[in-house]
C-alpha positions in Angstrom: -17.1 -5.0 3.5 -14.2 -5.9 5.8 -11.6 -3.6 7.3 -8.1 -4.2 8.5 -5.0 -2.4 9.5 -1.5 -2.8 8.1 1.2 -1.1 10.3 4.7 -0.8 8.8 7.9 0.5 10.5 10.2 2.9 8.7 11.9 1.1 5.8 9.7 -2.0 6.1 8.7 -3.5 2.8 6.0 -5.9 1.5 6.3 -7.7 -1.8 3.4 -6.9 -4.2 1.1 -9.9 -4.5 -1.4 -9.1 -7.3 -4.3 -11.4 -6.2 -4.2 -10.0 -2.7 -5.2 -6.5 -3.9 -8.2 -7.4 -6.1 -11.3 -5.6 -4.8 -9.2 -3.7 -2.1 -8.9 0.0 -1.3 -6.0 1.3 0.7 -6.1 4.5 2.8 -2.9 5.9 4.1 -4.1 6.8 7.6 -0.7 7.9 8.9 2.9 8.2 7.5 4.1 7.9 4.0 4.0 4.9 1.7 6.2 4.4 -1.3 5.3 2.2 -4.2 8.0 0.7 -6.5 7.2 -0.6 -9.9 8.8 -3.6 -11.6 10.8 -1.0 -13.7 12.3 0.7 -10.5 10.1 3.8 -10.6 9.0 5.1 -7.2 6.0 7.2 -6.1 5.1 8.3 -2.6 1.7 8.7 -1.0 1.0 10.4 2.3 -1.8 10.8 4.8 -5.2 10.7 3.3 -4.2 9.1 0.0 -6.7 6.5 -1.3 -5.2 3.8 -3.5 -6.5 0.9 -5.6 -3.5 -1.4 -6.2 -5.1 -4.1 -8.3 -3.5 -4.7 -11.7 -0.6 -2.4 -11.3 3.0 -3.3 -12.4 4.3 -3.0 -8.8 7.2 -4.8 -7.2 6.9 -3.7 -3.6 5.4 -1.4 -1.0 7.8 0.5 1.3 7.1 2.6 4.4 9.1 5.8 4.2 8.1 6.7 7.8 6.1 4.7 10.3 3.0 4.0 8.3 -0.5 2.8 9.0 -2.7 1.6 6.2 -6.5 1.0 6.4 -7.3 -1.9 4.1 -10.9 -2.0 2.9 -12.1 -5.2 1.1 -15.3 -6.4 -0.5 -14.4 -9.9 0.6 
């Protein structure tokens, strides 16, 4: 299993790339992450949230506050 960090500044976004999230768990280590769907719905996740983003109808990930994500991958 590999582990990495993704650090996002307030308001920073990342486009959702479906293949990149297969077999990956995301832990919100610090801050607040907002997920936006292709239909414009938004949901926020804070410190301690554990997310599996594979196969979701997402458009982007956005940092509401300075956010640190721990990325755990089987690859």
